[in-house]
PATI-185867 format. One record per residue (C-alpha): z, x, y; residue in one letter. Coordinates in pm, whole numbers, padded with zeros to 5 digits, always signed. Layout:
BEGIN
ZXYA/...
***
This chain:
BEGIN
+06073+07851+09901M/+05858+08042+10148S/+05695+08353+10005S/+05809+08543+10317S/+06174+08529+10207R/+06326+08831+10036S/+06532+08814+09719L/+06837+09027+09641I/+06936+09031+09272P/+07309+09042+09202F/+07559+09031+08919V/+07892+08862+08980K/+08203+08988+08803A/+08573+08906+08819S/+08885+09103+08727A/+09184+08868+08713C/+09028+08645+08978G/+08946+08936+09211N/+08569+08881+09230D/+08285+09112+09331F/+07908+09113+09364L/+07737+09414+09210I/+07412+09504+09385I/+07170+09798+09384D/+07230+09992+09705G/+06859+09993+09790D/+06891+09624+09881Y/+07154+09694+10147G/+06892+09777+10411G/+06986+09897+10756S/+07284+09664+10798D/+07476+09630+10468P/+07791+09527+10659D/+07631+09209+10792S/+07460+09139+10461L/+07791+09177+10276S/+07954+08923+10509R/+07672+08674+10448R/+07657+08705+10073I/+08039+08702+10029C/+08079+08381+10231D/+08218+08120+09991R/+08044+07828+10166H/+07714+07970+10289H/+07671+08263+10047G/+07745+08341+09685I/+08115+08402+09745G/+08321+08710+09659A/+08606+08934+09776D/+08358+09217+09827G/+08031+09386+09730V/+08008+09697+09514E/+07683+09862+09629W/+07556+10096+09357L/+07385+10432+09409F/+07288+10725+09182P/+07554+10995+09157S/+07534+11363+09065A/+07905+11363+08970H/+07949+11035+08780A/+07757+10766+08595D/+07725+10570+08919I/+07849+10568+09278E/+08005+10244+09402A/+08047+10189+09776R/+08274+09893+09846L/+08231+09661+10143L/+08490+09388+10186N/+08412+09021+10244A/+08429+09077+10621D/+08182+09367+10602G/+08443+09640+10651S/+08436+09947+10428A/+08711+10020+10176A/+08780+10343+09992E/+08818+10181+09650I/+08905+09871+09456S/+09063+09925+09116G/+08940+09584+09000N/+08598+09635+09157G/+08562+09970+08983T/+08645+09804+08651R/+08384+09533+08723C/+08124+09805+08780V/+08222+09969+08450A/+08181+09635+08270A/+07836+09593+08421Y/+07733+09942+08312L/+07843+09867+07955C/+07662+09534+07942S/+07313+09429+07831D/+07229+09387+08201L/+07221+09765+08248C/+06947+09984+08101S/+07195+10270+08037D/+07426+10050+07828R/+07361+10220+07493G/+07470+10571+07586S/+07774+10453+07784L/+07890+10217+07511E/+07874+10485+07243S/+08053+10736+07468R/+08336+10491+07526G/+08390+10596+07888E/+08236+10516+08225V/+08281+10731+08535T/+08248+10574+08879V/+08234+10772+09204A/+08430+10592+09477T/+08549+10669+09827G/+08877+10780+09664A/+08714+11014+09412G/+08564+10979+09066V/+08749+10732+08843K/+08727+10735+08464S/+08727+10396+08287C/+08803+10420+07916R/+08648+10137+07717F/+08916+09957+07513V/+08740+09649+07380G/+08513+09355+07442R/+08519+08982+07379K/+08189+08815+07471E/+08140+08882+07844S/+08491+09017+07902S/+08546+09395+07889Y/+08881+09572+07869E/+08930+09916+08027F/+09208+10161+08104E/+09124+10334+08431T/+09270+10666+08543D/+09348+10583+08906M/+09468+10935+08993G/+09788+11037+09171R/+09997+10804+09382A/+10138+10921+09716E/+10471+10757+09797I/+10647+10768+10133E/+11002+10684+10232A/+11094+10322+10294E/+10960+10202+10629L/+11124+09929+10836C/+10892+09717+11050L/+10988+09468+11322H/+10798+09140+11307L/+10922+08954+11610G/+11292+08895+11551A/+11266+08974+11180R/+11278+09308+11002Q/+11074+09383+10692V/+11136+09683+10469R/+10860+09819+10251G/+10738+10131+10077I/+10407+10286+10187P/+10199+10396+09888V/+09851+10547+09881S/+09623+10497+09581M/+09336+10652+09774G/+09370+10350+10000N/+09679+10241+10196P/+09942+09994+10071H/+10272+09858+10202Y/+10489+09723+09920V/+10772+09481+09998V/+11024+09457+09712L/+11259+09163+09675G/+11392+08883+09458N/+11185+08608+09615E/+10877+08562+09834V/+10907+08412+10180S/+10721+08089+10245G/+10560+08269+10541R/+10452+08574+10343W/+10081+08529+10432R/+10151+08514+10805E/+10389+08809+10780E/+10140+09010+10574A/+09874+08948+10840A/+10118+09073+11106E/+10195+09383+10900I/+09824+09460+10867Q/+09793+09459+11248Q/+10101+09675+11305H/+10015+09983+11513P/+10182+10216+11262V/+09890+10151+11025F/+09597+10305+11212K/+09340+10210+10945A/+09504+09882+10847G/+09690+09834+10520V/+09694+09628+10202N/+10020+09434+10168V/+10198+09347+09844E/+10495+09111+09814W/+10676+09198+09489V/+10935+09004+09290T/+11110+09200+09015I/+11128+08987+08698L/+11273+09249+08461N/+11233+09627+08413P/+10882+09589+08268H/+10752+09282+08455D/+10686+09216+08823I/+10517+08930+09006A/+10300+09018+09306V/+10128+08835+09591C/+09839+09030+09745F/+09703+09032+10102F/+09415+09278+10135E/+09234+09439+10426R/+08907+09267+10509G/+08972+08979+10268V/+09315+08818+10309G/+09495+08668+10011E/+09344+08761+09674T/+09429+08646+09323Q/+09472+09005+09209S/+09427+09366+09314S/+09386+09676+09101G/+09509+09936+09349T/+09767+09684+09474G/+09898+09641+09119S/+09925+10019+09088C/+10102+10057+09423A/+10341+09771+09342S/+10431+09916+09002A/+10474+10267+09141V/+10699+10146+09424A/+10904+09940+09178S/+10946+10238+08943I/+11016+10489+09222A/+11289+10262+09361S/+11456+10244+09020G/+11390+09872+08974R/+11128+09901+08698A/+11027+10129+08413T/+10677+10232+08303S/+10473+10060+08170P/+10486+09765+08407V/+10308+09433+08357R/+10188+09302+08693V/+10172+08922+08706H/+09953+08760+08971A/+09790+08421+09017S/+09468+08557+08864G/+09626+08709+08553G/+09817+09009+08419V/+09738+09380+08437Q/+09938+09672+08301T/+10021+09988+08495V/+10133+10305+08320R/+10264+10591+08537W/+10271+10943+08397D/+10152+11212+08637E/+09847+10995+08707D/+09854+10618+08736V/+09665+10426+08466F/+09552+10066+08514L/+09465+09843+08216S/+09298+09506+08238G/+08989+09299+08177A/+08671+09250+08379A/+08448+08953+08310E/+08079+08927+08392L/+08044+08581+08544V/+07669+08554+08597G/+07364+08685+08774R/+07116+08549+09023G/+06920+08607+09343E/+07033+08573+09703F/+06771+08447+09950F/+06752+08655+10268V/
***
């Protein structure tokens, strides 16, 4: 390797298959958007759904600025925030001792400071319950996709979601989710969830996220899906959210609480 090449150290973490690269913000340089696209590429980079760029914070243990796999900025990822908390509690972080004994990690995001309560650990997997704050629910919104109508519930978890509730998922749900994301009613785009109600405490969800596409899981998407299911009278808190990447639990009191694991996958260096 030429000595003129720069190295960017990273830690990779995954929360129910929703994977992120955790990188010191100083390495972002003048164009972190482009760098995020390169490093998240699953064929020519390391591969991830997004990068959590870390910065010092006066209001929390750390600030995490999320850039999606396509380089676009996102307000927050519930799973990404949990991955950051796992990193801060691990041997890879110099502040691990004080955070581990305190039993709580606070992360400043674009949707406010989120508190992650440490629940337990098994090897490199860390369990947290995260206070995701208040949910904002709107009335059911009907969208026209060509000749078809889709009905969904807009929910904000600090980022925008459109939750489609039903008994089965269309075989064209990915194409339809992509159309919904481009609908002019959503000025800043939207994360789309396709929800199947299994019973009052269990739902199955397919996720299609802004700047990424289909993902195996989503923290804020799980919260939005559970909240929409409860608000519509089809589910009761707590709700287990089943996705292809695993199961998370959402509890809705006044705030929404998200419980799940985050696993530290590995660390390395990206050649620039």
